[in-house]
N, C-alpha and C positions, 0 to 999 in steps of 0.2 A: 634132464637131459636124456633122451632116449638113446638106447645102444645104436641104433642106426645112425643118428646124427653124429654121434662121437666118431663112428667108424669113417663116415664121410669126411669129417674134418681132418682127421689124422692121415688118411690115405690120400686125399686129393689136395688138401691145403698145405700140409707140411712137405713142401717140395724141398729139395736141396738148397734152392735159392732162398727159401723162407728161412731155413735153419741157419744159412749163412748170415742172414740179416740179424738173426737172434744172437749170434756169437759176439762175445764182448770184444775179441780182436781177431784178425785174420789168422794169427797163429794159433789160437784156441780151436778154430774151425778145422784147420789143417790137422792138428793134433787129434781132435775128435773123429775126424774122417779115417785116420790111420786105425782107429779103435772100433770102428763101426762094422767090422767083419764078424759074421756070426761065430766064428770060431774063437773070438776072444772072450765071449761071453759064457759064464758058468750057467747062468739061467736067465730067462726074460718071459715075461707074461703080460696080460692085460686084463682090465676090468672095465666097467661102465664109466668110470671116472679117472682112471690112472693107467699108466704103463710103468713097469718096473724091471730091474735087472740087477744082476751082480757080476762084477768083473774082477779079474785078478789084478791086483795092484802091487806096489813096491813093498807094502807091509805084509804082515803075517796073514791078516784076514782080508777077504775080498771086499771091495768097495760096493756098498749098496746105493743104487741110483733109482730116483723115482721122478715121475712127472705127472703133475696135475693137469689133465687135458681138459678140464672145464674152464679154469681161470688162467692156465698157461703159467705154472711155477715150477721150480726145480728143487730138488734137494739131493745131496750126495754126501756120503760119509767120508770122502776123501779130504785132504787138508787144503785144497786149492781155495784161494780167495777170489777166483773168477766166477761170475755167475752169468750164464750157466758155465759149469766147468766142462772139460774136454770129455768126461764120461757122459754127462748129460747130453751134450752134442752128439756123441756117439750113439746113444741109445735112440734118440730121435732119428738119425740117419739110418739106423738099423730097421726101426719101424716103418720109415718112409719107403725103404726098399723092399722088406720083407714082412709087411703086415700080416699076411696070411699065415705066416709061420709062428706068430705069437698066439700061444694057447690062452683061452679064456679061463681064468682062475679067480678063486676067492682070494681077496687081498690079504697078504701076510700081515701080521700085527704091526710091523714097522711101517708099512704103507698106510694101513688103516688109521693108526694113531696120528700120523702126520697130517692126513686129510681131515680127520676130525678136529684136530687143533686149528687148522686153517679155517674150517667152517664156522667153528664156535667163537673165533677170537672177537669178531665185531659184536656178536650178540651179547657176549659176556661184558663186553666194555659198556655197552648200552644199559645192560641190566644193572651194573654197578650204579649208574646214574638214577635209575628207576627206583632202586632199593633205598635211596636216601630219604630221611625224614624231612617234613617241611622245614623244620629247624636247621637241619644240616644244609638243605638246599638254599635257604635264606643266608646262612653263614657263608656258604660257598660263593653265592652271588655277590655278597658285600665284599669279600676278599677279591674277587674278579673286578668289581668296580673300583676298589681302592688301587689295584694294579694298573688298571686302565688310566686312572687320573694321574698317577706317578709317572707312567710312561708319557703321557701327553706332555707333562712339565718338562721331562728329560728331552723330548723331541723338539720342544719349543726352543730350548737352549741351543740345540744344534742348528735349528732353522735360523736363529738370529745370527750365529756365526757364519753360516753359509751365505746368507744375504749380504753381510758385510764383504765377504771375499769375492763374491760375484761382482759387487759393485766396484771393488778395487780392480777387478779383471777388466771390466769395461773401461774404467777410467784410464787404465794404463794403455788400453788398446789391444785388440786381439793380435795384432802383429807381434806382440811380446809373447804370445802363447808358446811358439817353438822354442823360446829361449828359457822357458821355466824348466827346472829339473823335475823329473818324474816323482822325485821324493816328496815335492810340495804337494802334488796331487794325492799322493798315497797318505800323507799326513792329514789332509782335510777329509779324505774318505774314512780314515781310521777315527776321526773325531765324530763323524756322522754315525759309524758303528757304535761308538761309546755313547752316543745320545740316543741309541736304540732306534735309529732311523737308517737301517741297511740299504733301503731303497735309494736314499739320497746318495749314499756312498757309491752305488752303482753309477748313477749319473756322472759323478766327479770322476771316476775311473774311466768312463767313456770318453771324457775330454782328454786324458792322458793317452788313450789308445788311438787318437786320430792320427792319420798318415800325414805328418807335417812336411814330408818330402814332395807331396802333391798339393800345390796351392788351390787348384781347382776343386779338390776334394775337401780339404780341412777347413777352408774359410766357410763354406756353407754349413759343414758339420758343426762347427763351433757356434755359429749363430744359432742354429736350430737347437742344439743341446741346451745352451744357456738360456734361450728364450723359453722352452718348455720347463726348464728347471726353475726359472724365476716365476713363471706362471703357477707352478706347483707350490712354491713357497708362499706367494701372496694368496693362493686359495686356502692353504693350510691356516694362515692367519685369520681367515674368515670362518674357521671350522665351526664355531658355535651357531653360526647363522645357516649352515648347510642342512639340507634335508637328510633323513637317515641314510638312503642309498648313496648320496654323495659322501657322506661321512665315512662309510665303508670303503668306497672306491678310493678315496684319498689315503685312507689308512693303508690300504693295500699297496698303493704307489709308494708309500713311505716305507714299506717293509713289514707290515703286520702279518703274522701267519694266520692262515684261515684253517680252522679245525674241521676236518672231515667228519670226525665223531659228533660235534655238535650239529653239524649240518644235517647229517642222517637222522638225528634225533628230533629235528624240527617237524612238527606235524603238518605245517603250512609251507614247507620247503617247495621251491620251484622245481618240478619234476616233469620228465619227458620219457614216455615209452616210445621206442622206435627201433628200426633196424639201423644200426649205426656203421657206416663204412669207415674203417680206420684207414684214413687217406695218406698218413705219413707219420714219420717219428724223427725226432732229433734228440741227441744226447750231448750234453755239455758238461764239463768238469768245472765246477766253481769252487775253488780252493779245496777243501777236503770233501765237498758234496758232490755227487753225481746227480744231475737233473735230466730226467727223460720227458720230453714233451710229445704227447700223442694227440694228433688232430683227427677229429671225427666229424662226420657229416650225417645228419638224419635223412634217410632216403624218402621218409613220408613227411615229416615235420619241416624239413629243409632248415633245421637249426644246425649250427655249428657249435662244437665243443672242444675244449682243451682239457686234457687229463694229464696231470703231473704225477711223476713217479720220482721218489728220492731214494737214494742209496749212498753208502760210503764205499771207500775202496775195499773194505773188508767185509761188507754186507751187501748182498744183492738186493734187487727190487722185490718188494712184497708180491706184487702181481706183475705180469708182462702182458703187452698188447702186441699182436702180431699184424703189423701194417699189411694192408691188402685184403684182410678178411672183414666179414660183416658180423657185427655182434648184435643179437637180439637182446636188449637190455632196458632198463629204466635208469636214466641218469638224474642226478640231483645237482642243480646249479647253485653255486655261491651267489649271494646277493651282489649286485652291482648296477650301475647305471646301463650297462650293456652286459647282461649275463652271458658268460663265456666259459669260465672255468667250471669244471664239472667233476663229480666222482660217480662211480658206479654204485647204485643203490641196490639193484637186483639184475642179476645176469641169468638169462634163460638158456640160450644156445648160440653156437656159432654156426654161421650159415655159409654154405660154399656158393659163391657167385652173388649177383645182385637180383633180387625179386623186383625191384623198382628203382629206376634212375632217379638221382636228385635233380635239383634244378641247376641249370647253368646260365651264365652270362654269355652274350653272343658277340660282344666287342669290347675293347678297352674303354671306350667312352662310358659305357654302362658301369664298368668296374670302378673308374675313379670317380664317377658320380655317386656311386654307392660308397666309396671310401670318404668323400666329402661329407656325406650325410652322418656316417659314423663319427667322424671327427667333430661334427657339430655337437654330437651328444657327449663325446669324451675326446678331448684334443690330444690326450696322451696314448690313444689306442695305436696298437701296431700289430704286425703278424695277423693280417686279415686272411682267413680262408676264403679261397676263390676257386670256383669251377668255371672254366671257359670253353666254349666250343670253337672248332675250326680255326686252330692256330698251328703255326709250324715254327720250328726253330730256324734262326737265320744268322749269319754273320754279318754285323753292320759296324764299319769302322773298327775293325779288329776287336769287336765285342760281340759275344753271343746275345741274342735277343730273341724275344717271343713275339711273333708277327700275327695280327688278327686278319680277318677276311678283308678289312679296309686298307691293309698294308700299313697300319699303325703298329708301332712296335714298343716293347718295354725291355730294359735291359735285365739280363740274368745277373745275380749277385756275384760279386767278383771272385769269392772263394768257393764257387759251386765245383763240385767234383767232376773233373774232365772224363772219368770213366762213365758217369751218369749221362753226360752229353753224349757220348758215343752210343751208349745203350739206347737212348731216346731215338737217335738217328737210325739205329738198326731196327728198332721196333716199328717205327713210323714209315721207314723208307721215304723219308722227306715229304710225306703226305701231310695234309691238314688233319689234325686230330683234336679231340676233346680231352682236356687234361685238368689236373688239380694242381694248385700251386699256393704259395704264401706270398702276400704282398708285404715286403719288408723295406721301409725306408724308400718307397717309390721305386723299389727293384723287385724282381720276382725271384722266388725260390721253388723251382719246379719239384713236384712230388711223385706223380705218377700219370698213367694214360689210361683212359677208357676204351674198351673195345667191345661193343654190344653189352652182354650182361657180365662182363669180366672187367677187373681193374688190376693193373699191373704197375708196380713201383718202378721208378728209374733207377 
């Protein structure tokens, strides 16, 4: 990445709002803002690939803070378990406000070594595989195959148990669902985890999470969940007859992990070079793991991609994606009947603005025709990325809806942030606009709005 591109990225894209979106909590952003005054920093500087600084902390030595501006990652010597910590946030805010005051310098050793470790990590992992002898590779493959066979046996036991439980559920009648203690659902889910099928456990937990106080909501939800779950069970029972792509897809639905390292090592992997607009991001805490979903749209290829990041409460994400930016990169897609999840194979640069607009739907009928086509290919698909033109926000029967040019509307998800609703109204002035959203369970999760060559998050 050239110096000019890096400067454009940090001075124009890293606005205060962007940094606020990167903060792990509102409190972390507020704390970082308090430390972002130039007088709090003992030193700060920049290079082609990083900015760094040192700030006085509560300890004897100052805290050393650094930011990788190529792949957006942070490191700080403070003891905080938040990522980014308040010092990283403060450094970003300082740069956003006073970029011209950051001197261009050679990277100190503590910055250089951290960046070098990040750049060499993936290549070293791949090199380990390449350095194995044919005998070692064969032995490794045999061990992998043995583990797969054992896991399939374990999953089969769980599937049999779950099928019996579902049949008992249907025989007793769905009206008994609200009377079941949550402990029963959790016990069944735990058995699925023990059977190495965490994906099935998630489906069982979703039954327990239904809003049983609203009959109109939980009746349809229970039928939908059990129907899809039973279909998944019956499909798994025909596993040996499935083609390779369907085998991979079913294993993913059951909870098999996909290896990014193995995908990147495949010479015939499905890859796509493009300018990828990061249209939105969602973070969810699942037990002890934090899952970050990043949705991308290829401006030239018109492909959609989902990139997942994982972290714990004590360790941040390895890489960070800044929603609203455009990434010139090559993505590698995991095999599936509908390839969607991807990883970054090679990142070239971050682009300010949009050189080319992606494709849009023009009405809801087109959107749901498309969804029907996708569900014919994969009946379990959800969270479809959609770009649609000429829509507006409207209140319909005490519910927020997105209305198209034909006055057809779709409900916004119930738990959508009211602040984002207000932001959308302020940005649009109640005009019709082109927006990005996710179709989730026949409702919409709005992400952002297009304005000529700019894209703004809600």
